[in-house]
N, C-alpha and C positions, 0 to 999 in steps of 0.2 A: 415602567421602563424595562427595556431589554438591553443588557450590556454584553458585548462580545469582545473578549480580550485575547489577543495573540492566537486566534484560531487559524489552523491550517488543515487543508484537506486535499488528498490526492488519491487517485486510483492507479496503482502501479507507477509508471513513469509520468503519467498525466497529472500535472499540478493544476487544480481548480482555483485555489486561492491559498495565500501564504501569509501568516502573521497578520491576520485581519483584526483591526480594532475599530469598532463602530458602536454607537449608542443609538437606540431607537427610543425616542422620548414620548412621554404621554402627551396626548393632544395632537400629535403629528400623524399624518397618513403617508406611509412610504410605499412607493412602487419598487419592486425588486425586478430589475431588468438585466438583459444580457441575451445573447443569441442562444439557440438550441445547443445544448452540450456544454454551456459555460458553467453550469453548476447551480442554477437557480433553485431547482427542486431539492437538490442535495443540501444547500444552505438552509432552505426552509425546514427540512427535516432535522437539521442540527438545532435550529431555533426552537422547534417543538419538543426536542429531546428524543425523537424517534430514532435518530442516528447519532452515533458518537463520533466526534471530531478526532482527527489524528493528534492534534495538540491544541492547547488553549482551554479557555473556560467561558461558559455562557451563563449569565444570571438572568432569570426570567421570573415574572410574577406567578403566584400560585394558581390564579384562575385565568386560563387562556382558552380561547375558542379556536378550534382547528377544523378545517374542512377535510373530512376523511375521504379516502379514495376507494374504500371497499364498499361498493354499491349494493352488495348482496349480504351484508352482515346482519341485517335485521328483518329478514323476509317474513317472519311470523309475528313481529311486533306491530302494535297499532302505530299508525303514522304519527299521531300527535304525541304518543309516548316516546317515539324515537327523537322527536324534537326536544322534549323535556329532559332526555338523557344528556343533553348538552350541559346541564348543570349537575355535575356528578354528585356533590354533597346532597342536593335537594332530592335527586332521583333515588339515591341510596336510602335517605330517610323515609321517603314516601313508600318505597318498596318494603322496607322493614316494618313500617307501621301497618301496611296491608297484611303482611305475614302474621303479625301479632293478632290483629283483629280476626284473622281466619281461624284462630283457635277457639273462638266462640266462648263457651262457659269455662274453658280450661285456662283462661288468662290468669297468670299468677301475680302476686304482689310485685315481684321483680319486673314483670312485664308492664305493670302499671307505671312503675317508676321510669322504665325505659320509654314508655309512650310519652311521658311528660318531657323527657329530654328530646325526643324526636320532634315533638310539637314546637319546641324552641328553635330547632334547626330549620324546620319548615317555615316558621314565622320570620326568622332572620333572612331566609332566602326568598321571601315574598312568594311562598309556595301556593297561597290561596288565590293568587292571580296567575299562576303558572299556565293553566290550560287556556284561558282567554288570550294570554300573550303569545303562546305557542300557535294558537289558531290565527292570530293576526299576522304572524310571520309567514305561515303557510299560505294564507290568502294573498299576502303581498307578493309572494313568489309564484302565484298562479295555481296553487293546489286548492281545488274546490272544497268548500266546507263539508259537503256530503261524503268526501273521501277521508276525512280526518280520523275517523274511528275504524277505518278499514286497515287490513294488514299491508305492509310495504310491498308484498308480492303482487298486489293488483296494479302497481305502477310500472310504467316503462322506465328504461334506463335513465333517460333525461330527467324525468320527474323524480326519480330516486335521488339524483344529484341535488335537486332543489330542496328535498327534505333534509339531506345531510348539510346543505348550506344553512338552512333554518336552524338546524341543531347547533352549528358553530356560532350562530348569532345569538342563541338563546342564553338567558341567565346573566346578562350584563357582565361579560368577561372583561378583565382588565386589559387584555390584549387580544387582537384578532390576527390569526395567521392563515391567510387564504391563498391556496394555490389554484389558479385558473377558475375563479368562482363564476365567470361569465360563460364558460364553455357550453353549458346546456341551456342557457337562458335565451329567450327571445328579447327583442328590443324593449318591449314594455317592462319586462321583469328586470332588465339591466338598468333601466331608468329608475325603477323603484329601488333597486339595490344601491344605486348612486345616492339617492336621497337619504336612505337609511344610514349609509356610511358617513355622509357629510354631517350627520347629527351625532356620530359616535365620538366619545371623548377620551377613549383609551388609546393604546398604541395599535395602529393598523400596519401590517406588512402584507402586501398583496402582489402576487404574480399574475400578470395578464398580458395577452397578446392583442388586447383591444386598446388601441391608441386613444380613442375617444374616451373610454372609461378611465384610463390613467390620467388623461388631461383634466377630466371632470372631478376626480376624487383626490388625487395625490397633492400633498403639500411639499413633498421631497421625493427624490428618486435615489435609490441605492443601486448603483450600476456595477455589475460584476464584469470586470475586464482587466487586462494586464496583470492577471493573477492576484487581484486584490478587489476591494469594494470601496468605491468612492461615492460619498453622499453629496448630491447636488440640490440646491434649493429650487423650489418651483415644481412644475409638472413635467411630463415627458418631453414635450416640445422644448421647454426651457433647458432641460438637461442636454438634449441633442445639440443645441446651439452652444451652450457653455462648454461642453466636452470638445466640440470641434475647435473652438477658440483656444482652449487650454492646450490641446494637442498641437495646434499650429504654432502657438507661442513657444512651447517647449522645443519643437523642431527647429524654429528660427534661432533660438538661443543656442541649441546644440550645434547648428550650422556655423554660427559665429565662433563658438569655441573650437570647432574642428579647424576652421580657417586659421585661428590664432595658433593652435597646436602645430599646424603645417608650417607656418612661418617660423616658429621657434625651432622646429626640427631642421628646417633648411639652414638656419643660422648656425646651429650646433654642428651640422655636417660640414659646412663650408669652412668654419674657423677652428675646428677641433685641433688640428695639427699646427696652427699658426701661432701668432704672437698675442692673440687676444684670449688667453686662457681664462682670465678672471671673468671676462664677459660671457664666455662659453659656460663656465660653471654657474653663473647667475641665471643664464637662459635655461640651463638644465633643471635648476630648482623651480623656475617658473613653469617649465614643461611638465614636471611631475605634479605640480599644484593644479595646472589646467586639466590634466588627465584625470586627477581625482575628482575634480569638480564637474567633469563631463557627465551629464545625466545618462543613465543606462536606459535607453528607450526600449521598453519591452514591446513586442509586437501585439497589436490588438487582435482579439479573436472574433471581432465583428466582421462579417463579410456579407455583402449584398449580392444576391443573384442578379444576373442581367436577363431581364425578360422583355421580349419584344414580339408582338403578334403582327405578322404581315399577311397579305392576301395574294393568292395567285391571280385572281381577277375579281372585279367588283360584281355584286349582285345587281338584279333589276331594282327599279325604284321602290316598288312595294315588296317588302320582304316576307311579311306574314299577315294572313287574314284569318281571324277567329270569328265564326258566325254561330251564335246561339249555343255555345258550349255549356253542357250541363253534366254534373256528376255528383252522385252521392253514394255513401256506404251505409246501408241501413238508415239510421236517423241522422247521420252526419252528412251535411251538405257541403260539398267542396265549392261548387259554383253552380249558378242557375241562370241560363240564358245570357251567357257572357259574350259580349261582342268587343273586338279589339283589332286594330290594324297597326302594324309596325313598318317603318320605312328605313331605307338604307342609311346607315350611319348613326341610327338612334341607339342610345344606351338606356336599357330599361331594367330597373331594379324591382324585384319581387320581394315584398316584406310581409310580415304577419307573425302572429304568435305561433308557438309550437303546436303542431297538430291542425293548423288551419288548412293544410292541403297544398302547400307550395310545391313540394316535390311531386305530388300527384299531378298538379297542373303541368309541370315540366314534362313529365312522362307522357301526358296526353299530347303535348305539342310535338313530341318526338315519335308518336305513334307506338309507344311501348305499352300504353294503357288505353283501352277504348273508352270514349265518353258514353254516357247514356243517351245523349242527344247532341246535335250540332256537328260542326266540322272544322277542321284545321287545314289551311292550305298555305304551303310555302311558295314564295314567289320565284320568278324566273332566275335561273342560275344561282339559287341559294345553296351554298355549300356549308353544312353545319359541322362545327367542332364541339363536341359534348364532353363535359367533365362531370361525372356523377358524384353525389354526396357519399355513396357507398363505393369506395375505391375498388373493392373486390369485384364489382361488376365488370371492370376493364382489366385489372391486374390480378390474376390469380396468384395466391401464395404457393409458389412451386420452386423447382430447382432451375427454372429458366432464368438466365441472367437479365439484369436491367438492360444491358447493351443489346442482347438478342431480342428482347421484347420491343425495344424502340426501333430496331432495324426493320421489324415487320411493317411499320408504317412509313418507311422511307422509300421515296421514289427517285429523288434527285441527288441527295447528299452522298458523298463518298465517306470513307472511313475517317479521314482527317476532319471533315466537316462535323461528323457525328461526335468525335472526341472533343472538338472545340465547343459544341453545344453542351455536352456534359460538363465541361469546365466552366462555362458561363453560368450553369445552374448548380455550381458548387459541388459537383462530384469530382473528387480528387483521385488521381493515380489509378488504383485498381478498383475503386468503388463501383464503376459501371459494370464490373464483372461479378458483383455480388448477386446471389440468387434473390429473386423477388420475395421469397418467403422470409428473408431476414431484413428487408428494408424497413426503416423507421417510418412513422407517419409522415414526417416532413420530407423524407426522400421519395416516398410514394407520390406525394402531391407534386413535387418538382419533376418527377418522371412523367406524370400526366401533363404537366405544362409543357415539357419538352415535346411530347407528341403533338400538341396543338401548334407549337412553333414549327414543327416539320410539315404538318398538313396544310398550313396557311389557309384556313377557311375564311369565308367572308361573313360568317355568322358564328358567334360564340354563344353557347348555352352552358352556363356554369352553375352548379348547385353547391352552395357553401364552399367556394374555392379557397377560403382562408383557413379552413380547418387544418390544424397541425403545423401551420407556418409560423415562424417567429416574426417579430415586429419589422425587421429589416426586409424580410421576404414579402410580407404583406404590403409594405410601402412600395416595393418594386412592382408587385402585381398591380396595385392600384394605379401607379403611374403608367404602366403598360396599357391597361384598359382605357385610361383617359386618352392616351395617344392613338389607340387603335382606330383605324379608319372604317372598319366594318361595323356591322350591327351586333349588339351584345344584349343578351337577356341573362340576368344573374340573380340568384337567390342568395341573400346574405343577412347576417345579424350585425355586420360591421358597419356602423353608422358613418364612419369616416369614408369608407369605400362608396357608400350611397351618395354622400354629399359631394365627393370629389369626382365621381364618374357619371352618375345617372342624370339624364335630362328628362326622364319620365319614370314615374314610380307607381307600381301597382300594389295596393294593400289588400290582403286577404283576411277576412274576419267573419266567422259564423256564416259561411256560405255566400258572402257578398265579396265581389271584387270591384274595387273602385280605384280610379286614377287620382293620384296626388301630384301636385307640382313640387319641385324641389323646395320651394319656399314654405309650402304647407308642412312638408316633412321636417325641415329644419326648425320650424316653429312648434313642433310637437303635435300638430293636428292630425294624429293618426292613432289607431288602436284605442278608440274611445273607451273600450272596456277597461283599459288600464287605469283610467281616472277613477274607477270605482273601487280600486284596491284600497284597503284600509291603510291609514298612516301607520308607520312603524311605531312600536312602543317607545316611549321616552327613555333615554338612558339615565 
């Protein structure tokens, strides 16, 4: 159990939460939600003890698993050792034991006694099964067995995150505190993690912008809003519905109280100087009572951007023709003799494990990368709006303002229209005049979306468009793509976006590209290699 008592946190005048009291119980899985800037990561750091709160107290179990954010902390350590470091008492005992044995013939009697003590710790922590269990975690998260004894430095940034996630899951922690564990995971690994967490019997608190993941895993939602934290039963969708009903009921009750207060004030004003002094005094007492009872409705910090993609004019009927496309890098095959046609109005999702070549395929479609063989032809009047996964490809970090950058793409809008567009995408007051070099990840993505809204293309090509967006923004983007009348090809690990938007799905895996129906995707008939992952170790 994790207990939070009267906890408050602010940064200068900005109050994140005040006098929070909440208990996270064993056996429950909590999603920690709230928009970007609401204080989710700050609250998570308070729970882990990494950050000291301004006021209040947090009680936590001794053994907690925390997803660390420093991806380069263990560059020279073996990958499997990094995972086992997640059980600090076990790792300390194993390290000390190895040090004693390194003395060879110089081991003293005291060392012998100490070895006995260390063996007891290792046995209590199930240390003799540590390496196999660490290996199972790594394989479940897509790290090949042949890499387990290699140093962390051989891995890419995304795979390092997987290892650190395995570290947080290792050693049967009494509570798990995970900040964005799905960020670097492909769909197969996310599904594996969901199964792992569903078997977990301790306290889970998780932050995620993956709505499907929160719905699949969470039994309760701890929502940060109105400068406090409210726990709702059920998953994320249940919380959204319950929160809207509660807010509506409170607003209706307050409206009725306001009307009653207005009536009492009118009576007091009309008869204060007349002969009904006793009635006036009685009404004044009622008025004070009603004012005290009036709920102080704090303003929600949740805001949804308004996203809408229009077209200047439609494309021809056939939008894209791919004929015999092939590409490989040394031994890694991206695609081989791939044929595909796309037609006006179709929404095509591109899915696959990390490293399968999804971004490479997109770059070949856009003629940014040459294929080894085959050709790509865009149809008549196809006007492409592209959003890259690496945002620096389009927005350099410089002193140029967001407003000036967006104006470059503007042909028809005037200054008033541009300011209105910034407002719809949640840039307030002077924020459009911030240099691009200081924009947050979420602001950068919203600026790229603004560009597409100005250009009004009839084809959208989007590579991981949900990166850095909060749940409300992802929801708006998903709805905008579903309403879009043009053609869309998008790469994503967001399963909710795939199911809500795509009518055709391309799966990439080990050099093969095959088409799936939405029904096949929803039924899990994809990424067959994921079925070979070992089952998570029992808790």
